[in-house]
C-alpha positions in Angstrom: 15.9 -20.6 17.5 13.6 -18.2 19.2 10.1 -17.8 17.8 9.0 -14.4 16.7 5.5 -13.4 17.5 3.9 -10.7 15.3 2.4 -7.8 17.2 -1.2 -7.6 16.1 -3.8 -5.0 16.9 -7.1 -6.1 18.4 -8.8 -5.7 15.0 -6.1 -7.8 13.3 -6.5 -10.5 16.0 -10.2 -10.5 15.4 -9.7 -10.9 11.6 -7.1 -13.7 12.1 -9.6 -15.5 14.4 -12.4 -15.1 11.9 -10.3 -16.4 9.0 -9.1 -19.3 11.1 -12.7 -20.2 11.9 -13.8 -19.8 8.3 -11.0 -21.9 6.9 -10.9 -24.4 9.7 -7.2 -23.8 10.2 -4.9 -22.7 13.0 -4.2 -19.1 13.7 -0.5 -19.6 12.9 -1.5 -21.0 9.5 -3.6 -17.9 8.8 -0.7 -15.6 9.7 1.8 -17.7 7.6 -0.6 -17.4 4.6 -0.9 -13.6 5.1 2.9 -13.3 5.2 3.2 -15.4 2.1 0.9 -13.0 0.2 2.8 -10.1 1.6 6.1 -11.6 0.5 4.7 -12.1 -3.0 3.5 -8.6 -3.1 6.9 -7.2 -2.1 8.7 -9.4 -4.5 6.4 -8.2 -7.4 7.0 -4.6 -6.3 10.8 -5.0 -6.2 11.1 -6.8 -9.5 9.1 -4.3 -11.4 5.8 -6.0 -11.4 2.4 -4.3 -11.7 -0.2 -4.9 -9.0 -3.8 -3.8 -9.4 -5.2 -2.7 -6.1 -8.7 -1.5 -5.1 -9.0 1.7 -3.0 -11.6 2.0 -0.2 -13.6 4.1 -2.6 -13.9 1.1 -5.0 -11.6 2.7 -7.6 -9.0 0.3 -9.1 -5.4 1.6 -9.5 -2.3 0.0 -10.9 0.7 0.2 -8.6 4.2 0.3 -10.1 7.7 0.3 -8.8 10.0 3.3 -9.2 12.3 1.1 -11.3 9.5 0.3 -13.8 8.3 3.9 -13.9 11.8 5.1 -14.8 12.0 2.5 -17.6 8.7 3.7 -19.0 9.7 7.3 -18.7 7.0 8.2 -16.2 9.2 9.1 -13.2 9.0 12.7 -12.2 10.1 13.9 -8.8 8.3 17.1 -7.8 10.2 20.2 -6.6 9.8 21.5 -3.1 7.6 24.3 -4.4 5.3 21.9 -6.2 5.1 19.6 -3.1 4.3 22.7 -1.0 1.5 23.7 -3.3 0.0 20.2 -3.1 0.3 20.2 0.7 -1.6 23.5 0.9 -4.4 22.1 -1.4 -4.5 19.0 0.9 -4.9 21.2 3.9 -8.0 22.8 2.3 -9.4 19.7 0.6 -13.2 19.6 0.9 -13.7 15.9 0.4 -12.0 12.7 1.6 -11.7 11.5 -2.0 -9.9 14.7 -3.0 -7.6 14.4 0.0 -6.7 10.8 -0.9 -5.8 11.8 -4.4 -3.6 14.7 -3.2 -1.9 12.4 -0.7 -1.1 10.0 -3.4 0.2 12.7 -5.7 2.4 14.1 -2.9 3.8 10.6 -2.2 4.5 9.8 -5.8 6.0 13.2 -6.5 8.3 13.0 -3.4 9.7 9.6 -4.5 9.5 10.3 -8.2 7.2 7.4 -9.1 
C-alpha cells in the first residue's frame, strides 16, 4: 500500500515541528493526532452535533449542521436578491468584523443553515 503524504504549507510544517518538539513525539504522530481531531469534528458535524468554536476576534460561536438546523426550524435559504444585497453590503463593509459577519450570513443563507 502506498503512503499518502499530506501537502503542508511552510507555516503548517513549522507548526507541526513545534508541536512535535513540545510533545516529544514524531512529526507523523502530530499529523495523525490532528487528523483524529479533524475526523471527530467532521463526525460531530455530520451526525448533528454542536461544536463551539472561537473566532479570531475572540467571539465564541456555536456551529450546527444543516440537518440539525432543519430539525430545530432554523433553516432559511436566502433568495438571490437577499444574497445580492448582503454581497453589496460586504463590498462596502467598513470593518473586518462587519465583513466577517456578512460573509457568515451569506454562507449560511446560501446553504440554508
